[in-house]
C-alpha positions in Angstrom: 31.5 -159.6 77.9 32.2 -158.9 81.6 33.6 -155.5 82.5 36.8 -155.4 84.5 35.3 -152.8 86.9 31.5 -152.7 87.2 30.2 -149.2 88.2 27.9 -150.6 90.8 30.7 -152.6 92.4 32.9 -149.5 92.6 30.0 -147.6 94.2 29.5 -150.3 96.8 33.2 -150.2 97.7 32.9 -146.4 98.2 29.7 -146.9 100.2 31.5 -149.3 102.6 34.3 -146.9 103.1 31.8 -144.2 104.0 29.9 -146.5 106.3 33.0 -147.3 108.3 33.1 -143.6 109.3 29.4 -142.7 109.8 26.5 -144.3 111.6 23.0 -143.2 112.7 21.9 -142.8 116.3 18.3 -142.3 117.7 19.1 -138.6 118.2 20.8 -138.2 114.8 19.8 -140.9 112.3 21.5 -141.6 109.0 19.7 -140.4 105.8 20.6 -143.2 103.3 19.9 -142.6 99.6 19.7 -145.3 96.9 18.9 -144.5 93.3 18.1 -146.7 90.3 17.5 -145.5 86.7 13.8 -145.2 87.3 13.4 -144.4 91.0 15.0 -142.9 94.0 14.7 -144.1 97.6 15.6 -142.4 101.0 15.5 -143.8 104.5 16.3 -142.5 108.0 18.1 -145.3 109.8 19.0 -145.8 113.4 22.1 -148.0 113.2 22.2 -148.7 116.9 18.9 -150.7 116.7 19.2 -151.5 113.0 15.8 -150.1 112.2 14.3 -147.7 109.6 12.6 -144.8 111.3 11.2 -143.1 108.2 11.3 -143.8 104.5 10.2 -142.1 101.2 10.6 -142.9 97.6 9.2 -142.2 94.1 7.0 -145.3 94.4 5.1 -143.9 97.4 1.6 -142.9 96.5 2.2 -139.4 98.0 4.9 -138.7 95.4 3.9 -140.9 92.5 0.8 -138.7 91.5 2.8 -135.5 91.4 5.7 -136.6 89.1 6.0 -137.7 85.5 9.1 -139.8 86.0 10.8 -141.2 89.0 14.3 -140.9 87.7 14.8 -137.2 87.4 15.8 -134.2 89.6 12.2 -133.1 90.2 11.3 -136.5 91.6 14.4 -136.4 93.8 13.3 -133.0 95.1 9.8 -134.3 96.0 11.3 -137.3 97.8 13.6 -135.0 99.8 10.6 -132.8 100.8 8.6 -135.9 101.8 11.3 -137.5 103.9 12.0 -134.2 105.7 8.4 -133.6 106.5 8.0 -137.2 107.8 11.1 -136.8 109.9 10.0 -133.5 111.4 6.6 -135.1 112.3 8.6 -137.8 114.2 10.6 -135.0 116.0 13.9 -135.5 114.1 15.7 -132.3 113.2 19.4 -133.3 112.8 20.7 -136.1 110.6 23.8 -137.6 109.1 23.8 -137.7 105.3 24.9 -140.9 103.6 25.1 -140.4 99.9 25.4 -144.2 99.3 28.7 -144.0 97.4 27.1 -141.8 94.7 28.7 -138.5 93.6 27.1 -135.5 95.4 25.6 -134.1 92.2 22.3 -134.1 90.2 19.6 -136.2 91.9 21.5 -136.8 95.1 22.1 -133.0 95.5 18.5 -132.1 94.8 17.2 -134.6 97.4 19.6 -133.2 100.0 18.8 -129.6 99.2 15.1 -130.2 99.4 15.5 -132.0 102.7 17.5 -129.0 104.1 14.9 -126.6 102.8 12.1 -128.5 104.7 14.0 -128.2 108.0 16.5 -131.0 108.3 20.0 -130.1 109.5 22.9 -132.1 108.2 
């Protein structure tokens, strides 16, 4: 049976509304977040060039060894710390946060809080 409103379709519509308003620049890139049931991914994107500057996820070797599961808050916190440390190494301090159409709650909030704690300014 096909659902009338698929959750992911609704999320994508929200994300497109958000993307109309925000975009990343070389000075202030966009921190994009995507989550699946088993993993979470984060990227810093320069939309003027269309390139990814820095990325981190639960499938990275740096994170994978320190977590039990990739789909929980602890994993999101580790990804947030990793993306922030990689961004600071590249000289990036301020960013624009793109929650990807997800509710700012749970794993998304943990990732954002960890990135802030490591030195990124939203």
